[in-house]
C-alpha positions in Angstrom: 32.5 -8.9 43.3 29.0 -7.9 44.2 28.3 -5.2 46.8 25.7 -2.7 47.8 23.5 -1.8 44.9 25.1 -4.3 42.5 28.7 -4.3 41.4 31.7 -3.3 43.4 32.6 -3.6 47.1 31.9 -1.2 49.9 34.7 0.0 52.1 33.8 2.1 55.1 36.4 4.4 56.5 38.1 2.9 59.6 39.3 4.8 62.6 42.5 4.1 64.4 44.0 5.3 67.7 47.3 6.3 66.2 46.4 10.0 66.1 45.2 10.3 69.8 47.1 12.5 72.1 47.2 11.8 75.8 48.4 13.7 78.8 50.9 11.8 80.9 49.2 12.9 84.1 45.8 11.6 83.0 46.9 8.1 82.1 44.8 6.4 84.8 41.7 8.4 84.0 41.9 7.9 80.2 43.0 4.3 80.3 41.8 2.8 77.0 40.2 -0.6 76.6 40.8 -2.5 73.4 38.1 -4.3 71.5 38.3 -7.0 68.8 41.1 -6.7 66.3 43.0 -4.2 68.5 40.3 -1.4 68.1 40.2 1.1 70.9 36.7 1.4 72.5 35.3 4.9 72.8 34.3 6.2 76.2 30.6 5.8 75.5 31.2 2.2 74.4 33.0 1.3 77.6 30.3 2.9 79.7 27.4 1.0 78.1 29.1 -2.1 76.8 27.2 -4.4 79.1 24.2 -2.3 80.2 22.1 -0.4 77.5 19.7 0.9 80.2 18.0 3.4 77.9 16.5 0.6 75.9 14.4 -0.5 78.9 12.5 2.8 79.1 9.6 4.4 77.2 7.9 7.8 77.4 4.2 8.0 78.2 1.7 10.7 77.0 2.6 13.1 79.8 6.4 12.8 79.1 7.3 10.6 82.0 9.6 7.7 81.6 8.5 4.2 82.6 10.0 0.7 82.2 8.9 -1.0 79.0 6.2 -3.7 79.4 8.2 -6.5 77.8 5.4 -9.0 78.3 3.0 -7.0 76.1 5.8 -6.2 73.6 6.7 -9.9 73.2 3.0 -10.8 72.8 2.5 -8.1 70.2 5.5 -9.5 68.1 4.1 -13.0 68.5 0.6 -12.0 67.4 2.1 -10.2 64.3 3.9 -13.4 63.3 0.8 -15.6 64.0 -1.6 -13.4 62.0 0.8 -13.2 59.0 1.1 -17.0 58.9 -2.7 -17.4 59.3 -3.4 -14.9 56.5 -1.1 -16.7 54.1 -2.6 -20.1 55.0 -6.2 -18.7 54.6 -5.5 -17.2 51.1 -5.1 -20.7 49.5 -4.9 -24.3 50.4 -1.2 -24.6 51.0 1.0 -27.7 51.1 3.8 -27.5 53.6 7.1 -29.4 53.6 7.2 -31.3 56.9 10.5 -33.1 56.1 13.0 -30.3 55.6 16.7 -30.5 54.9 18.1 -27.1 56.0 21.7 -25.8 55.8 22.4 -22.7 57.9 25.2 -20.7 56.4 26.9 -18.3 58.9 29.1 -15.5 57.6 32.3 -15.4 59.8 34.2 -13.0 57.6 35.9 -10.0 59.2 32.5 -8.1 58.8 31.1 -10.4 61.5 33.4 -8.8 64.1 31.8 -5.3 63.7 30.4 -4.0 66.9 27.1 -2.3 65.7 25.5 -5.3 67.4 26.6 -5.7 71.0 29.1 -7.2 71.7 29.6 -8.1 68.0 27.6 -9.4 65.1 29.3 -12.8 65.5 28.2 -13.2 69.1 24.6 -12.1 68.4 24.3 -14.5 65.4 25.7 -17.4 67.5 23.4 -16.8 70.4 20.2 -16.6 68.3 21.3 -19.4 66.0 21.5 -21.7 69.0 17.9 -20.7 70.0 16.8 -21.1 66.4 18.2 -24.6 66.1 16.3 -25.7 69.2 13.1 -24.1 68.0 13.5 -25.6 64.6 13.8 -29.1 65.9 10.9 -28.5 68.3 8.6 -27.5 65.4 10.1 -29.8 62.7 10.9 -33.1 64.5 11.3 -35.0 61.2 13.7 -32.5 59.7 17.5 -32.2 59.5 19.9 -29.3 59.9 23.5 -28.8 58.8 26.0 -25.9 59.4 28.2 -24.1 57.0 30.6 -21.2 57.7 32.2 -18.7 55.4 35.5 -17.0 56.1 38.8 -16.2 54.3 36.8 -16.5 51.0 36.2 -20.2 51.6 33.2 -22.1 52.8 33.5 -24.9 55.4 30.9 -27.6 56.3 30.9 -27.4 60.0 28.5 -30.4 60.6 26.9 -33.1 58.5 23.2 -32.7 58.1 21.4 -34.5 60.9 18.6 -34.5 63.5 20.5 -33.8 66.7 20.3 -30.2 68.0 23.0 -30.7 70.6 25.6 -31.9 68.2 25.0 -28.9 65.9 25.1 -26.4 68.7 28.3 -27.9 70.2 30.1 -27.7 66.8 28.9 -24.1 66.2 30.2 -22.8 69.6 33.6 -24.3 69.1 34.3 -22.5 65.8 33.6 -18.8 66.4 36.5 -17.0 64.7 36.2 -14.2 62.2 38.7 -13.5 59.4 39.0 -12.7 55.7 36.4 -12.0 53.1 33.0 -13.6 52.4 32.2 -15.7 49.3 28.6 -16.3 48.7 29.2 -18.4 45.6 31.5 -20.8 47.4 28.9 -21.4 50.1 26.1 -22.0 47.5 28.3 -24.4 45.6 29.1 -26.4 48.8 25.5 -26.7 50.0 24.3 -27.4 46.4 26.5 -30.4 46.3 25.1 -31.9 49.5 21.4 -30.9 49.0 21.4 -32.4 45.5 21.7 -35.8 47.1 18.6 -35.3 49.3 15.6 -37.7 48.5 12.9 -36.3 46.3 10.4 -36.0 49.2 12.7 -33.7 51.2 12.3 -30.0 51.0 15.7 -28.4 50.4 16.4 -25.1 52.0 19.4 -22.7 52.7 19.3 -20.0 55.3 22.2 -17.5 55.1 23.0 -15.2 58.0 25.1 -12.6 56.1 27.2 -9.9 57.7 29.3 -8.6 54.8 28.5 -5.9 52.3 30.1 -7.7 49.4 31.0 -11.1 48.1 34.4 -12.2 46.7 33.7 -15.0 44.3 36.0 -17.2 42.1 33.5 -17.4 39.2 30.1 -16.3 37.9 27.7 -16.5 40.8 24.7 -16.1 38.4 25.4 -19.6 37.1 25.5 -21.0 40.7 22.1 -19.3 41.4 20.7 -20.9 38.3 21.9 -24.3 39.5 20.2 -23.9 42.9 17.0 -22.9 41.1 17.1 -26.0 38.9 17.8 -28.2 42.0 14.7 -26.7 43.8 16.7 -25.3 46.6 15.0 -22.5 48.4 17.5 -19.9 49.5 16.7 -17.2 52.1 19.0 -14.5 53.5 18.9 -12.4 56.7 21.3 -9.5 56.4 23.0 -7.7 59.3 24.4 -4.7 57.5 22.5 -3.3 54.4 20.5 -4.6 51.5 22.7 -6.2 48.8 21.5 -6.7 45.2 23.0 -10.2 44.8 21.3 -11.5 47.9 17.9 -10.1 46.8 18.4 -11.6 43.4 19.3 -15.0 44.9 16.1 -15.1 47.0 13.8 -13.9 44.2 15.1 -16.6 41.8 14.9 -19.5 44.3 11.6 -18.5 46.0 13.1 -17.5 49.4 12.9 -14.4 51.4 15.4 -11.6 52.0 15.2 -9.3 55.0 17.7 -7.0 56.7 17.7 -6.8 60.5 17.4 -3.4 62.1 18.6 -4.5 65.6 19.1 -7.5 67.7 15.4 -8.0 68.6 14.4 -7.6 65.0 17.1 -10.2 63.9 15.7 -12.7 66.4 12.2 -12.1 65.1 13.3 -12.6 61.5 15.2 -15.7 62.3 12.4 -17.4 64.2 10.1 -16.8 61.2 12.0 -19.5 59.4 11.3 -22.2 62.1 7.8 -23.2 60.9 7.7 -25.1 57.6 7.2 -22.7 54.7 4.6 -23.3 51.9 5.9 -25.8 49.3 6.6 -24.3 45.9 3.7 -25.1 43.7 5.5 -26.8 40.8 7.7 -28.8 43.3 4.9 -29.9 45.6 4.5 -33.6 44.5 2.8 -36.1 46.8 5.1 -38.9 48.0 4.6 -42.0 50.1 7.6 -42.5 52.5 8.5 -45.8 54.1 9.3 -45.3 57.8 10.3 -47.6 60.6 9.3 -47.3 64.3 12.2 -48.7 66.3 12.0 -49.8 69.9 14.4 -49.7 72.8 16.7 -52.6 73.0 17.0 -55.0 75.9 19.2 -53.8 78.8 21.4 -56.9 78.6 22.0 -56.5 74.8 25.4 -55.2 73.8 25.9 -53.9 70.3 27.9 -51.4 68.2 25.9 -48.3 67.2 25.9 -47.6 63.5 26.3 -43.8 64.1 29.5 -43.5 66.1 30.8 -47.1 65.9 30.9 -47.4 69.7 29.9 -50.2 72.0 26.6 -49.5 73.7 23.9 -51.4 75.6 20.5 -51.9 74.1 18.9 -49.4 76.6 21.1 -46.6 75.2 19.8 -46.8 71.7 17.1 -48.0 69.3 16.9 -51.1 67.2 16.1 -50.7 63.5 13.0 -53.0 62.8 14.4 -54.0 59.4 18.1 -54.7 59.8 18.3 -54.9 63.7 21.3 -52.5 64.0 21.6 -50.1 66.9 21.1 -46.3 66.4 21.6 -43.6 69.0 18.9 -41.1 68.4 15.7 -40.4 66.5 14.7 -39.3 63.9 17.5 -40.5 61.7 18.2 -42.6 58.6 19.5 -46.1 59.2 23.1 -46.2 57.8 22.8 -49.9 57.0 19.5 -50.3 55.2 18.5 -46.6 54.6 15.1 -46.9 56.3 13.9 -43.6 57.8 13.5 -44.2 61.6 11.1 -42.0 63.6 8.9 -42.3 66.7 5.1 -41.8 66.9 5.4 -38.5 68.9 7.5 -37.1 66.1 4.7 -37.6 63.6 2.1 -36.2 66.1 4.2 -33.0 66.6 4.5 -32.5 62.8 0.7 -33.0 62.3 -0.2 -29.6 63.9 1.3 -27.6 61.0 -1.4 -29.0 58.7 -4.2 -28.1 61.1 -3.0 -25.2 63.3 -5.0 -23.6 66.1 -6.9 -20.5 64.8 -5.6 -17.2 66.2 -7.5 -16.0 69.2 -9.3 -12.7 69.3 -8.0 -9.9 71.5 -10.5 -8.7 74.2 -10.7 -5.0 75.0 -10.7 -3.7 78.5 -14.0 -4.0 80.3 -14.8 -2.0 83.6 -15.2 -4.1 86.7 -18.8 -2.8 87.3 -20.0 -4.3 84.0 -18.0 -7.5 83.9 -19.9 -10.6 83.4 -19.2 -14.3 83.6 -15.5 -14.9 82.9 -13.0 -13.6 85.4 -10.2 -16.1 85.3 -8.0 -17.5 82.5 -9.4 -20.9 81.4 -5.9 -22.3 81.1 -4.0 -21.2 84.3 -6.9 -19.8 86.3 -5.1 -16.5 86.7 -7.4 -13.5 87.5 -7.9 -11.4 84.3 -8.8 -8.2 86.2 -6.4 -5.6 87.5 -6.7 -4.0 90.9 -8.0 -0.8 89.2 -11.1 -2.6 88.0 -10.1 -3.0 84.4 -9.5 -6.3 82.6 -5.9 -6.9 81.6 -5.2 -7.5 77.9 -6.2 -11.1 77.1 -7.7 -13.2 74.3 -10.7 -15.3 73.5 -11.0 -18.5 71.4 -13.4 -17.8 68.5 -14.7 -21.4 68.6 -15.3 -22.2 72.3 -15.4 -18.5 73.5 -13.1 -19.3 76.5 -10.8 -16.5 77.7 -7.0 -16.9 78.1 -4.2 -14.7 79.4 -1.3 -13.7 77.1 1.1 -16.4 78.4 -1.4 -19.1 77.8 -2.1 -17.7 74.3 1.5 -18.1 73.4 1.8 -21.5 75.0 -1.2 -22.9 73.2 -0.1 -21.7 69.8 3.6 -22.3 70.1 3.8 -25.5 72.2 0.5 -27.2 73.0 -1.1 -26.8 69.5 -4.6 -27.6 70.9 -7.1 -25.3 72.6 -8.0 -26.6 76.1 -11.5 -25.1 75.8 -12.3 -26.8 72.5 -10.8 -30.1 73.7 -12.8 -30.1 76.9 -16.0 -29.5 74.9 -15.1 -32.3 72.6 -14.6 -34.6 75.7 -18.0 -33.7 77.1 -19.8 -34.3 73.8 -18.2 -37.7 73.4 
């Protein structure tokens, strides 16, 4: 068993309500509410279970409390992620894996029911895992995701690896129960067996959302880690409790990353960092030509059985494989009859931007109204960039076309549009 700092488990002292004394006359005032696993909530937990109002305030230089400017805070976090990615890409010419096969391993042991995250670790992980799956498919339309859970010392494959975010989310939300111990080795053995069958052009990844402080394994986990390393499986871990030696060792050996979340917002930030495709490991980055098919919608009067669910559907409800002419429900996918990878042209276009991303915009400092020149509105949404007090609000400028954008347009351009409107308009005029 591996725990904090290496060997051995970690057992925190538990509190019970058996020793509490209550006055019979104060039963109504001291009525206790019970949490998960029969634990009695403290008074401060009951008062702030749903409204942590102190987290929405900040103190200024004069000592006064003001609401936090969440818009600026979100933009600062986004800028930090963007600059880190840009610095890594500028350091060397990096090949990225655009066709990813990712298994998300979610720890549902009893540690996931702890309430240091509100309302529990399990609820926080499920909420942000749903957002991550949607973001992952938005940024990686040619990739596939599968879900694995750990509880009672056993790992379960919740879903087959596939390209549909809705089916993955539906399966996850229907299996949120915590019990037993966590076994990291069993989870790695399970995903290794499935990822070992992935085609050579696919980039194999495992993302583990780990709540426990130990792992109860049936064998030598070091041998399992070595198997994952030989199979070129990149393993990353996000911890919700404390740093664990075996998780750090796993990530170092397989080329992944290991981080421990400080709070819910930090956990969300760490999780979204895994949405863009990571740099391919140098010795594994081999060029491959992949044969793909571009299916079309079937005729409305065509009735066929889809190869995915074995159900009768009309041609308008699916796509026709150009090689074997069978009906498939969604794209991208792999034809179960002939094995041809089926995609649409927008999927390829959306994957292309990872190879040539939009350069980070430069932040523009405040300029007094009396010396402002030229630009007064955001080039994207035409919002006024000046505040009523005569100072410019925080905004950014494209280093290539020198057009100014507000913070919302900055995020939209880099996260969704992937093209600078100013640069594109200049290109249109020049042509």
